[in-house]
Steps between C-alpha positions, in 0.01 A plus 500: 500500500661833401548778750551874480775687681320807630665834429537622858783685672569249774815333637363157402294431186132403500413213265129476421290211377187708579204444271396866534657844497599603850317795650686789660463361854620156388797655321592707806478194725724303261750789503496515880568128536771495230676779692537301821869440576468124551320408175695225325539535122146617407133518593263280298133578438270207426212517245224589748705751702293763682514751784573372846625657821870580488561269205308394193295183534651270241852636527804283564768675700819306551710651778853472628555506878135591564160337535178694432203294625242742352670520161205321340301822535308378805264288286388270781503135402670552166695177537839638407820328603860531392681169505862451401550169324817318401394496133663678209318601181617199298347257752156663468497541122166375369378394847344819644149429371495156663643640824221758509235235427639280780492790747144593401395136541645493853381841624134606478474823299227732382179447696609151603594399852623188674243223526595417861673691779848361557583402859790747510264778391239405759770500771647838403523719811400811304135393492474595869519865391239474225218634719703818556471588131240737355147374583422479129741208454471315830247254355737410213749293700389168346539646149841644593608158624409344164688772313819475708770373265306602190488808281117516537300821475511540123877505450677309229844366567748776410794279407790716396842348447801728487817321395842661503 
C-alpha cells in the first residue's frame, strides 16, 4: 500500500496511509507529535486516522527511550499493541495475509465476543472495582467479561506490521 510523506516542518517525517485529506487540527496534531524529541525515525498515520486527545487515533509512534501509554489518541478499547518479534522481512514474505487470518480466527473482532468467560477472566481482581464505575455501565459487567481478550465493540483488527 503506498504512503505519502507529508510536507511538514518537523524534526521527524510523518508518513501517511490516510484514506482522506487531513484537516487542520489533524495536521497540527501530527506536527506536534513528530516534534517530540524521542520519536524514532518517523510517525505513521493509518488509513482511518482521526482526531484524538494528544495524539491522532490511528497513528503509530515509535519512540526511543520513552513510552507514551496514551499515544493511541485515547481511543478506549482500540486494541493496539506493539510487539517486537524476532522476524525479518524475508521470513514474512507472502505470509502476512495468513498471519492476519490466523489472528482474526483466534481473537473475536467486530461485534463478536468470546462464547464463554475464561476462568482467568472471571478471577481477575479488577472486577471488584466494577461497581465503582459510572452507574450507566455497572450493569454491563457480564458483557465486559465476555469481551475481555477480544476486540469487541465494532473494531476490526488493526494489524500493522512494520519491518526494518
